[in-house]
C-alpha positions in Angstrom: 6.2 0.6 -21.9 9.2 1.8 -19.8 7.1 4.8 -18.7 4.6 2.1 -17.6 6.9 0.7 -15.4 8.1 3.9 -14.0 4.6 5.0 -13.5 4.1 1.5 -11.6 6.4 2.8 -9.0 4.3 6.0 -8.5 0.8 5.3 -7.1 -0.6 8.6 -8.7 1.3 8.3 -12.0 -0.6 4.9 -12.9 -3.3 6.6 -14.2 -1.2 9.0 -16.4 0.6 6.0 -17.9 -2.8 4.2 -18.7 -3.9 7.2 -20.5 -0.6 7.1 -22.7 -0.5 3.7 -23.1 
């Protein structure tokens, strides 16, 4: 979940985090 929070900070990383989650 921490990755999701960090990804949230990045606008483009959100898609990647969603895939991992």
